[in-house]
N, C-alpha and C positions, 0 to 999 in steps of 0.2 A: 713399246716406245717405235717408231715407224717411220723408215726412211724412204724419203722420194726424190728421185732424181728429176732434170729436168728434161730428161726423156724417157719418165715412166713410162708413158701411155704404149710407148713400145717398147717395151722390156721383156729378154724373155722370161715369164714366170716358173717356168720348169724347163728341165734340162730337154735341148731337141725341141721344144713344145713354145707356142708361143699365146697368150693370149692378151687382144688388144682390147685398151680401151676404147669406148665408143667415143667419138669426137663430140666434144663440148661435154665431155664429162670433166670435172673438177681434178686432177692426177693426186691432190694431198684425201683427197676424201676416197678413191680409189684404192690408193696404198693402204689408206688403212682399213678399207672393209676383206681384204685378201683375208689374211690368218683369220680375223675373229668371224667375218662370219660365214666362210665358209665352214669354220669351224662347225657355227650354229647352224646354215642348211643341213650337213651331212649330218648331225646327231639327231635332228627331227624326221629326215626326211631318205636316209640311207640305215643309221644306227635304232630308230625305235618306229622307226614308220609311220610316225602318231597317224591319229586320224581322228576328224571335225571330230568339235562336242569333248574329246577325251577332256581329264584333268590333270594336268601338268605343273609342277612346281620346279622351280629353277632358285639353284643356289645362285649368289652371288649376283643378283638379278639386277644391280650399279653397274655392275664390270661389264668390259665389251664384249666377250662373250656373250653375257646374260644381256646385255638391254638387244644382243642380236635375236637371241632366243625368245624373250618376249617380241621382239617386232614380228619377225616372220612366222612365229606360232601364231599371233592374230591372225595374220594372212590365210594359217592353213583352219583360222576356228576352232580353237581352242579355246580352254576354258584355263587362265593362268594366275598362277600368285608366284611371286619374288621374294625371296628373303632380300632384306638389305637392312643398311642401318637408317635409325627411325630420321634421320635427315636427308633420304634419297627418297622416301616415300611419295613422295611429285610425282619424282620421274616413273617409279615404277609403274603408278596411275598414267601418267601422261604413254608410255607406250603399250598401254593396255594390261598390265598387271593390277591383281589385289596385292598389296605390302604386305608383306610379314615382316614385321623388327623383329630379328633373328635375337636381339639380348634382352626382349624384356618378352617375344610369344612363342610359346611351343608349337613349331611346324606341324610336328607329328599327330597335332589335335585339330587343325586347323578345317582338317574336309573330315566328317566321317564315313568311314570306312575306305577311304584311305585315297591318295593320287593314284593315277594309272603311268603316269612318268615321271620320276622324277630324274633332273639331272643335276647331278654335283663334278664340279671343278673342284671342290675345295677340300674334302675327304676328312672331316674333324668325326673324331670317335670312330677310325675305320669304316664310314660310312653307315655305322649300325644305325642311326636316328634315322637316316634315309631311308633305308630298308622297313622300319618300324614306320613310315610316313605312307609307305604304295599299300597297296590294295592287292589280296591275293590272286597272285598272279601278274600283278603288275612290272615296269622295267625299271630298275634303275640305271642309270648312263655317267657312268665315271668317265672323267676327263681331263687331261693336263696332268701337272705334276703334282698330285693332290697332297694332301696334309700327311693322309696314310702312308703315303709309298717316301716320304720326304723324313721320313722319321726316322726312318729305315738306314742303314749304311752296306748292307749287302744286298746281294744278288738273292741268295737263297732266303732272304728276309725278306724281299718283294715279293716272291714266289709264294711263299709260306702266308703272307699278307691275302694274296689273290686268290691265292685255293679257299681260305679260310672267306672269304667274301662269300664268293661263290657257291661254298658249304650251307653259310647265314642264308643269305638268301633261298637254298631249297629247301633248308629247314622251318622256314619262314613262310610257309604257304607258297613256295611255288616259285614265288617273285625269281625276276630273273636280271643278271647281272650283264651289262654289255661295257667294254673297256673300249675307249675309244681313242687310236690317237691319228691325228692327219697325216703325219708323217707314213705311217702302215698301209691308212685308207690307199694311198697317194700310190704306194708302191705297188698295192695290188687290184687296186682299179684306178690307174692311171687316166682312163677317158671321162669319169663319174668327174674325176677335180678336174678337166679342161670345162666339163659339161656344165660343171656345178658354177663353179667361176664366172662362165661367160654368161647364164643366167643374172648372176645375183648383177653383172655389169648392168645385163639390162634393165632390171629392176630400179639401178642407183642412175642411169640414162635416164630415167621417165619419172623420177623422183617418187617412185614406190616406196624405198627404201633408201635412208640418209644416215649415212656412219657418223659419228661424232667427231669433230674434231677438238679437240681442249684448246691446242693452242701450233700453230706454226710458229716455228723454233731455227735457227741458226746453228751450225758447226759447230760454231763460238761456244754455246750455250750448252753445249753435252751437259757438262757438269752439275751446271744447275738443274736438266731437264732430268738428272739421274735426284738428285735432290728432290725433287718433286712427285717422282714414281716413289721412292718410298717412303714420302713420308703418305702417298694414298690421298684416295679421294677425289682422285680425278672423275668426271663424269664421260670424261671420252681419250680418245689417243692424244698423246704430244706426235707429231711430224716433224722429223727433221728434215728439211731444205737446205741444200748444199747453195742455190742460187739466191740464200734469202740472207741480207747482209745485215750484221749482227746492230743490236740495237744500243749496244753502249761503246760504238764506235762513234 
């Protein structure tokens, strides 16, 4: 869920630095873009450094980061596949990917020889199946709070899980593992964050990209927004708009 204020176009998006939204850009779309699309852009161009023609698998392709990965990946000339529920297949195709129904299909057997890159923000089975879907020398990019990490309760367990994933990658044909965090990337390379966000805002202004806003809602409807988030199935961001009146008044 994303929050936008009436002056969001001129808010400071990073301590001490400002990235301005170009004139005429919808501020709700701009707010919906910041986290998900910057994550996707950096996964593609900073972490994995994708190349035109590579075969790429996106897990959670109907989610906010997944949609951004498909859109930006298509613009980068990639061959794309995306795992999602069967009822999201049309959305995955619309965004330029070949849908894989994760409830009925085995994504490890879809591409003979394996994928060049797999983007996994889910981490089920400790990412083992994502590693198995890679070609020799391919790269797994894990991001977000994956299921594998959430299942553990201590720092030692998390570190052990991470080390095991690296070892599994090395033992399975030199497959590489990259753990991405937008906060860590921003701390290490603040200039990259500003450059990438500015580039995305330019794309948005030119309508080359269009983040999906599922609905604009008022602060009076926060509880309902949380219920909808927990239910899942959204194909866009819920944007909280402080200046928007409640529909129930």
